[in-house]
PAROLO-97643 format. One record per atom (N, C-alpha, C, O): residue in one letter; x, y, z. Coordinates in steps of 0.02 Angstrom, whole numbers, padded with zeros to 5 digits, always signed. Each point is the difference from the previous one (the first is absolute). Example, Ala and Ser with C-alpha at 12.3 -4.5 7.8 and 13.67 -1.06 7.14 Angstrom:
! residues 2
A+00660-00284+00390 A-00045+00059+00000 A+00045+00060+00000 A+00052-00001+00033 S-00070+00054-00069 S+00042+00059+00003 S-00039+00055+00037 S+00025+00055+00008 
This chain:
! residues 194
M-02598+00753+02896 M-00010-00021-00068 M+00066-00002-00039 M+00014-00049-00035 V+00028+00100+00043 V+00064+00002-00034 V+00045-00055+00027 V+00038-00031-00038 A-00041+00017+00104 A+00040-00053+00030 A-00020-00068-00027 A+00043-00042-00013 K-00109+00031+00003 K-00022-00064-00028 K+00023-00007-00073 K+00018-00055-00021 L-00019+00109-00017 L+00022-00001-00070 L+00075-00016-00004 L+00021-00038-00044 R+00020+00067+00089 R+00072-00014+00001 R+00012-00073+00019 R+00042-00033-00030 L-00078+00008+00078 L+00007-00070+00021 L-00019-00047-00057 L+00034-00051-00011 F-00088+00067-00025 F-00021-00041-00056 F+00052+00001-00057 F+00012-00052-00031 S+00017+00110+00018 S+00052+00006-00052 S+00062-00041+00018 S+00028-00034-00043 A-00008+00037+00106 A+00059-00038+00023 A-00013-00074-00006 A+00044-00038-00021 L-00105+00016+00039 L-00018-00071-00005 L+00000-00023-00073 L+00024-00055-00014 C-00049+00096-00032 C+00000-00017-00072 C+00071-00005-00026 C+00015-00045-00040 A+00030+00091+00061 A+00070-00002-00022 A+00034-00063+00025 A+00039-00031-00036 L-00053+00011+00098 L+00028-00061+00028 L-00023-00062-00039 L+00041-00044-00015 V-00105+00040-00001 V-00027-00056-00038 V+00032-00002-00069 V+00018-00054-00024 A-00011+00111-00010 A+00031+00003-00066 A+00072-00023+00002 A+00022-00036-00044 A+00016+00055+00096 A+00070-00020+00007 A+00005-00076+00010 A+00044-00032-00029 V-00089+00004+00070 V+00001-00072+00011 V-00015-00038-00064 V+00032-00051-00014 V-00079+00075-00026 V-00017-00033-00063 V+00059+00004-00049 V+00015-00049-00034 V+00018+00106+00030 V+00057+00007-00045 V+00056-00047+00020 V+00029-00033-00043 V-00012+00031+00107 V+00054-00044+00023 V-00019-00073-00011 V+00042-00040-00021 W-00104+00022+00033 W-00023-00068-00009 W+00004-00020-00074 W+00018-00057-00016 Q-00034+00103-00030 Q+00002-00015-00072 Q+00071-00007-00026 Q+00012-00040-00045 T+00036+00078+00071 T+00069-00001-00026 T+00044-00051+00034 T+00053-00017-00027 T-00072-00009+00084 T+00040-00051+00033 T-00013-00066-00033 T-00057-00022-00006 P+00111-00012-00017 P-00011-00065-00032 P-00026-00050+00050 P+00019+00000+00059 G-00062-00043-00084 G-00027-00053+00042 G+00055-00050+00015 G+00058+00017-00010 G-00070-00073+00032 G+00050-00048+00020 G+00033-00035-00058 G+00015-00060+00005 V-00001+00094-00062 V+00033-00031-00057 V+00075-00005+00014 V+00032+00050+00015 A-00006-00109-00018 A+00071-00011+00013 A+00040+00007-00065 A-00026-00014-00054 G+00088+00037+00060 G+00045+00006-00058 G+00025-00068-00022 G-00017-00050+00030 P+00057+00049-00083 P+00025-00064-00027 P+00052-00032+00045 P+00019-00057-00013 G+00005+00090+00063 G+00050-00028+00044 G+00063+00043-00001 G-00001+00054-00029 P+00054-00078+00059 P+00062+00040+00002 P+00031+00005-00070 P-00008-00044-00042 V+00044+00098+00032 V+00033+00012-00065 V+00073-00020+00006 V+00035+00020+00046 D-00012-00061-00093 D+00070-00021-00002 D+00037+00044-00051 D-00021+00005-00057 L+00075+00025+00079 L+00041+00040-00045 L+00055-00045-00029 L+00038-00030+00038 R-00035+00026-00104 R+00049-00043-00033 R+00044+00043-00044 R-00021+00053-00023 S+00080-00074+00010 S+00047+00036-00043 S-00021-00007-00073 S-00018-00055-00022 T+00021+00109-00014 T-00013-00002-00072 T+00064+00014-00039 T-00002+00021-00058 F+00059-00033+00091 F+00064+00014-00032 F+00009-00045-00061 F-00009-00060+00002 A+00027+00092-00057 A+00018-00036-00061 A+00065+00029-00025 A+00010+00060+00007 P+00034-00100-00036 P+00063+00028-00023 P-00011+00050-00057 P-00046-00007-00040 L+00089+00058+00038 L-00005+00050-00053 L+00019-00031-00066 L+00047-00040-00003 P-00083+00057-00051 P+00016-00029-00066 P+00067+00027-00026 P+00017+00058+00011 A+00019-00100-00045 A+00063+00018-00033 A+00051+00028+00048 A+00042+00041-00019 A-00044-00063+00081 A+00050+00023+00049 A+00059-00046-00001 A-00007-00062+00002 T+00066+00091-00005 T+00061-00039+00005 T+00032+00017+00066 T-00008+00056+00025 T+00044-00102+00003 T+00031+00014+00065 T+00074+00010-00008 T+00033-00030-00043 T-00007+00072+00085 T+00072+00010+00006 T+00018-00015+00072 T-00042-00023+00039 I+00103+00037-00021 I+00021-00012+00068 I-00039+00044+00049 I-00018-00023+00054 K+00005+00085-00073 K-00031+00047+00046 K-00076-00001-00001 K-00031-00003+00053 S+00000+00007-00110 S-00073+00007-00003 S-00026-00019-00069 S+00040-00004-00047 P-00106-00006+00039 P-00026-00013-00067 P+00004+00063-00044 P-00008+00056+00025 V+00021-00066-00088 V+00004+00055-00048 V-00057-00007-00049 V-00009-00053-00030 I-00031+00106+00023 I-00058-00002-00045 I+00010+00052-00054 I+00020+00057+00014 D-00034-00075-00075 D+00007+00046-00057 D-00062+00044-00002 D-00053-00023-00021 L+00059+00086+00041 L-00056+00047+00001 L+00013+00056-00049 L+00057+00013-00018 T-00110+00022-00003 T+00006+00058-00042 T+00022+00059+00042 T-00027+00011+00054 D+00074+00027-00079 D+00023+00060+00035 D-00057+00052-00001 D-00022+00019-00054 P-00002+00003+00113 P-00056+00047+00001 P+00020+00071-00021 P-00044+00042-00011 D+00109-00029+00006 D+00024+00067-00017 D+00056-00004-00052 D+00056+00021+00013 P-00071-00047-00073 P+00053-00008-00049 P+00021+00065-00033 P+00058+00008-00020 F-00104+00039+00015 F+00014+00063-00033 F-00045+00054+00028 F-00061-00005-00003 D+00091+00057+00031 D-00036+00057+00026 D+00022+00061-00041 D+00056+00023+00008 P-00099+00003-00052 P+00021+00054-00045 P+00026+00062+00037 P+00049+00030-00023 C-00080-00011+00078 C+00024+00060+00036 C+00070-00011+00028 C+00039+00048+00007 R-00023-00109+00010 R+00066-00016+00029 R+00051-00016-00055 R+00058+00021+00006 D-00078-00057-00058 D+00048-00028-00048 D+00013+00044-00061 D+00051-00010-00033 I-00093+00058+00018 I+00013+00045-00057 I+00032+00063+00029 I-00031+00034+00041 P+00092-00017-00062 P+00033+00059+00027 P-00038+00065-00014 P-00030+00007-00054 L+00031+00039+00101 L-00036+00063-00006 L+00027+00042-00058 L-00039+00034-00033 D+00104-00036+00020 D+00027+00039-00056 D-00026-00025-00067 D-00009+00040-00046 V-00004-00105+00039 V-00030-00026-00062 V-00071+00026-00008 V-00019+00021-00054 V-00019-00022+00108 V-00069+00024-00002 V-00002+00075-00015 V-00041+00022-00039 A+00086+00016+00070 A+00002+00073-00012 A+00021+00015-00071 A-00026+00047-00031 R+00074-00085+00004 R+00025+00013-00067 R-00053-00008-00054 R+00001+00035-00050 I-00049-00081+00061 I-00053-00009-00051 I-00064+00038+00016 I-00051-00009-00033 G+00054+00052+00084 G-00055+00046+00014 G-00056-00028+00044 G-00056+00025-00003 L+00070-00077+00043 L-00051-00029+00043 L+00007+00019+00073 L-00028-00033+00044 A+00066+00087-00031 A+00010+00021+00070 A-00029+00069+00013 A+00030+00040+00037 Y-00087-00024-00068 Y-00033+00064+00014 Y-00015+00006+00074 Y+00009+00053+00030 T-00032-00108+00000 T-00002-00008+00073 T+00040-00064+00014 T+00007-00042-00044 P+00019+00034+00105 P+00040-00060+00014 P-00040-00065-00009 P-00060-00001+00013 P+00093-00052-00035 P-00035-00065-00005 P-00029-00019+00067 P+00030+00011+00052 A-00090-00040-00053 A-00035-00015+00062 A-00022-00073+00001 A-00029-00025-00048 H+00043-00009+00104 H-00026-00068+00009 H-00076+00004+00007 H-00026+00044+00035 E-00008-00090-00066 E-00072-00006+00010 E-00011-00068+00033 E+00028-00012+00054 D-00067-00032-00082 D-00012-00065+00030 D+00056-00049-00016 D+00021-00005-00058 S+00004-00029+00108 S+00051-00052-00004 S+00057+00018-00048 S+00040+00043+00017 L-00036-00074-00075 L+00056+00011-00046 L-00018+00048-00056 L+00024-00008-00056 R-00066+00057+00070 R-00021+00049-00050 R+00033+00067+00014 R+00000+00024+00057 C+00028+00007-00110 C+00032+00065+00007 C-00031+00048-00051 C-00008-00018-00058 K-00011+00077+00081 K-00032+00049-00043 K+00049+00056-00018 K+00035+00026+00043 Y-00033-00010-00108 Y+00043+00053-00026 Y-00043+00054-00030 Y-00054-00013-00026 D+00078+00075+00029 D-00038+00057-00024 D+00040+00038-00052 D+00058+00019+00012 A-00088-00008-00071 A+00033+00037-00053 A-00032+00068-00011 A+00016+00033-00049 G-00060-00012+00092 G-00033+00064-00008 G-00068-00008-00033 G-00051+00007+00032 N+00051-00021-00097 N-00063-00008-00036 N-00024-00072-00003 N-00055-00013-00026 Y+00093-00034+00051 Y-00022-00070+00006 Y+00037-00033+00058 Y+00051+00025+00023 Q-00077-00081-00001 Q+00032-00039+00053 Q+00013-00070-00027 Q-00031-00024-00047 M+00079-00009+00079 M+00016-00069-00015 M+00002-00039+00065 M+00016+00027+00053 A-00032-00091-00058 A+00007-00045+00057 A+00034-00063-00026 A-00018-00026-00052 V+00067+00002+00090 V+00035-00062-00016 V-00008-00045+00060 V+00013+00021+00057 E-00034-00083-00069 E-00009-00046+00056 E+00016-00071-00022 E-00009-00019-00057 A+00033-00020+00106 A+00016-00070-00011 A-00054-00043+00032 A-00022+00013+00056 F+00002-00065-00091 F-00049-00048+00026 F+00033-00068+00005 F+00027-00026-00050 V-00027-00004+00109 V+00027-00067+00009 V-00056-00052+00002 V+00014-00060-00004 W-00075+00082+00009 W-00058-00046+00006 W-00040-00007-00063 W-00052-00033-00001 R+00075+00064-00054 R-00037-00004-00063 R+00050-00010-00057 R+00053+00031-00001 T-00070-00075-00046 T+00046-00013-00055 T-00012+00051-00057 T-00050+00036-00001 Y+00097-00035-00044 Y-00004+00043-00059 Y-00062-00017-00042 Y-00036+00045-00022 E+00024-00110+00012 E-00057-00022-00040 E-00067+00020+00032 E-00047+00017-00036 E+00042-00020+00102 E-00061+00019+00035 E-00012+00075-00003 E-00057+00023+00005 T+00109+00016-00014 T-00004+00073+00000 T-00028+00028-00065 T-00036+00049+00001 L+00052-00081-00056 L-00016+00029-00066 L-00073-00006-00018 L-00030-00053+00007 P+00000+00109-00030 P-00068-00004-00028 P+00003-00028-00071 P+00055-00006-00028 P-00112-00013+00000 P+00001-00030-00068 P+00027+00046-00054 P+00025-00024-00050 D-00030+00090+00059 D+00021+00046-00053 D+00072+00025+00009 D+00020+00047-00033 A+00019-00078+00078 A+00069+00022+00011 A+00043-00016-00061 A-00009-00051-00033 V+00056+00095+00020 V+00047-00009-00056 V+00068-00017+00031 V+00029+00040+00037 E-00004-00099-00053 E+00064-00022+00029 E+00058+00027-00043 E-00005+00004-00061 L+00060+00013+00095 L+00058+00026-00034 L+00062-00014+00041 L-00004-00028+00055 D+00061+00046-00081 D+00064-00010+00034 D+00027+00069+00018 D+00005+00044-00043 I+00011-00034+00107 I+00029+00063+00023 I+00068-00016+00031 I+00003-00030+00053 N+00049+00052-00086 N+00069-00011+00023 N+00014-00074+00016 N+00034-00015+00049 G-00060-00030-00090 G+00011-00071+00008 G-00045-00034+00050 G+00011-00058+00017 H-00062+00092+00008 H-00047-00029+00049 H-00070-00004-00030 H-00022+00045-00036 R-00011-00100+00051 R-00069-00010-00024 R-00046+00050+00036 R+00000+00004+00061 A-00040+00033-00100 A-00044+00050+00028 A-00064+00004-00041 A-00004-00029-00054 A-00045+00064+00081 A-00063+00010-00035 A-00025+00070+00016 A+00015+00028+00053 Q-00053+00000-00099 Q-00027+00068+00007 Q-00075-00003-00012 Q-00024-00034-00044 Y-00014+00072+00086 Y-00073+00001-00007 Y-00029+00062+00034 Y+00032+00033+00040 W-00096-00020-00057 W-00036+00058+00026 W-00044-00019+00060 W-00024-00056+00005 I+00015+00106+00040 I-00049-00005+00054 I-00028+00071+00010 I+00038+00048+00000 M-00104-00043+00009 M-00030+00065+00017 M-00043-00011+00062 M-00038-00049+00003 K+00043+00094+00046 K-00040-00009+00061 K-00026+00067+00025 K+00036+00050-00005 P-00097-00047+00032 P-00026+00064+00026 P+00032+00017+00067 P+00021-00044+00037 T-00019+00108-00022 T+00025+00023+00064 T-00058+00012+00048 T-00058-00009-00018 D+00074+00030+00078 D-00051+00010+00051 D-00031+00070-00001 D-00051+00011+00033 W+00080+00036-00068 W-00027+00068+00002 W-00027+00021-00068 W+00031-00012-00051 N-00087+00044+00052 N-00031+00031-00060 N-00008-00047-00059 N-00009+00023-00057 N+00012-00088+00069 N-00010-00050-00053 N+00048+00012-00059 N-00020-00008-00057 R+00081+00026+00072 R+00051+00009-00053 R+00033-00068-00015 R-00014-00049+00035 W+00056+00047-00086 W+00033-00062-00019 W+00075+00007+00005 W+00028+00053-00017 W+00005-00105+00040 W+00071-00006-00006 W+00014-00042-00062 W-00033-00051-00010 I+00079+00070-00030 I+00022-00040-00056 I+00061-00039+00025 I+00047+00029+00026 T-00048-00094-00035 T+00054-00042+00026 T+00021-00051-00053 T-00041-00031-00033 C+00107+00023+00026 C+00027-00053-00042 C+00054-00037+00039 C+00031+00028+00045 M-00021-00091-00064 M+00046-00043+00037 M+00053-00030-00045 M-00009-00008-00060 V+00066-00007+00092 V+00051-00043-00028 V+00014-00051+00055 V+00016+00019+00057 A-00021-00083-00073 A+00012-00053+00048 A+00060-00041-00023 A+00005-00019-00059 F+00042+00005+00105 F+00059-00039-00015 F-00004-00068+00033 F-00021-00006+00058 K+00040-00046-00095 K+00003-00067+00029 K+00064-00006+00040 K+00054+00019-00023 T-00061-00046+00085 T+00058-00009+00043 T+00003-00072+00025 T-00048-00038-00010 S+00102+00020+00043 S+00006-00067+00028 S-00045-00010+00060 S-00018-00057+00016 Y-00002+00111+00017 Y-00042-00005+00061 Y-00072+00020-00013 Y-00042-00010+00044 G+00025+00036-00103 G-00068+00021-00014 G-00003+00051-00055 G+00011-00016-00059 V-00024+00079+00077 V-00008+00052-00051 V+00019+00068+00030 V-00012+00013+00059 I+00041+00030-00101 I+00010+00070+00017 I-00049+00039-00043 I-00001-00007-00061 Q-00040+00047+00093 Q-00051+00038-00035 Q+00017+00074+00003 Q+00009+00028+00055 Q-00004+00004-00112 Q+00015+00072-00005 Q-00060+00034-00030 Q-00018-00012-00057 S-00014+00057+00096 S-00059+00034-00025 S+00013+00075-00005 S+00033+00029+00043 L-00060+00001-00095 L+00002+00072-00009 L-00072+00024+00000 L-00042-00029-00035 F+00028+00081+00074 F-00069+00025+00004 F-00001+00076+00006 F+00045+00031+00028 Y-00099-00003-00057 Y-00008+00073+00002 Y-00074+00017-00007 Y-00040-00042-00022 S+00023+00102+00040 S-00069+00025-00007 S-00003+00045-00061 S+00038+00048-00004 P-00082-00062-00044 P-00004+00044-00059 P-00028+00069+00017 P+00006+00046-00040 I-00036-00039+00099 I-00026+00065+00022 I+00056+00044+00027 I+00002+00060-00014 Y+00044-00089+00054 Y+00049+00040+00036 Y+00071-00004-00028 Y+00042+00039+00020 S-00028-00084-00066 S+00068-00007-00027 S+00009+00047-00058 S-00041+00003-00046 E+00096+00034+00048 E+00015+00046-00054 E+00075-00003-00014 E+00038+00021+00044 P-00015-00044-00099 P-00037-00031-00055 P-00014-00074+00015 P+00034-00030+00041 D-00083+00002-00075 D-00015-00071+00007 D+00057-00040-00030 D+00021+00013-00057 P+00005-00063+00094 P+00052-00042-00030 P-00030-00052-00047 P-00059-00016+00005 D+00099-00009-00050 D-00020-00058-00041 D+00013-00060+00045 D+00057-00023+00006 C-00109-00003+00024 C+00006-00050+00053 C+00042-00060-00021 C+00050-00016+00033 M-00068-00017-00087 M+00034-00061-00020 M+00073+00014-00019 M+00045-00037+00021 Q-00033+00089-00059 Q+00068+00015-00023 Q+00044+00022+00058 Q+00058-00021+00004 T-00084+00064+00040 T+00040+00023+00058 T+00015-00057+00047 T+00056-00005+00026 N-00105-00038-00013 N+00011-00057+00045 N+00051-00048-00030 N+00042-00026+00036 L-00045+00015-00101 L+00048-00044-00033 L+00071+00031+00004 L+00048-00036+00011 Q-00043+00101-00020 Q+00065+00033+00005 Q+00028-00006+00071 Q+00059-00015+00009 R-00102+00025+00042 R+00022-00007+00070 R+00020-00072+00015 R+00045-00012+00040 A-00080-00036-00071 A+00017-00070+00011 A+00070-00015-00027 A+00038-00037+00031 H-00022+00064-00089 H+00067-00010-00028 H+00053+00032+00045 H+00055-00027+00008 E-00070+00085+00022 E+00048+00035+00042 E+00007-00032+00070 E+00055+00000+00028 L-00109-00027-00001 L+00002-00027+00068 L+00014-00075+00003 L+00023-00024+00052 S-00035-00013-00106 S+00005-00073+00003 S+00070-00025+00017 S+00007-00055+00026 A+00044+00095-00039 A+00068-00021+00019 A+00009-00003+00076 A+00046-00033+00024 H-00089+00066+00013 H+00005+00002+00073 H-00049-00048+00034 H+00001-00006+00061 Y-00043-00026-00100 Y-00048-00049+00029 Y+00037-00065+00017 Y+00050-00017-00032 I-00074-00018+00082 I+00028-00064+00020 I-00049-00054-00024 I-00057-00003+00024 Y+00079-00038-00069 Y-00043-00050-00032 Y+00008-00068+00033 Y-00033-00048-00020 
């Protein structure tokens, strides 16, 4: 009896496998024919030629790196070297003042006009066009808030964004975000590459 049951199970499995293979195998449908590979080469726009190779006017992907281009003694003198400056994403550098942090980063893919929110206040900082505005964002722990304010500088390649941020729960004393960020912008802007 057990032998007949095993034989019946094996026969059912074989029939199921044949049905599955038969259903997934395409019938005699033919494809459209052979595929011809053709060149899609098109000349690069605005390319000029020289004796050696074409020259294309591209945006410099690394026009200003704050961690590299702002001297450490300048950062230490204004109190932003509580911990050493640290590279974050691409051209972003984070500075620590103890009770607040700052980040300076260069954007080559976004213009000054695209960066500004509607409530930004434009001003002149050491002869450079800049704007100041507020941002507040929640953190990931205990539903606390970071207070953040920005100063954005217009550059030939895009924008330099300087942000100051702190936690009102853990910062002692709380900095005056807008005034402190504006003061740091006046002190650091001489070292920015526009």
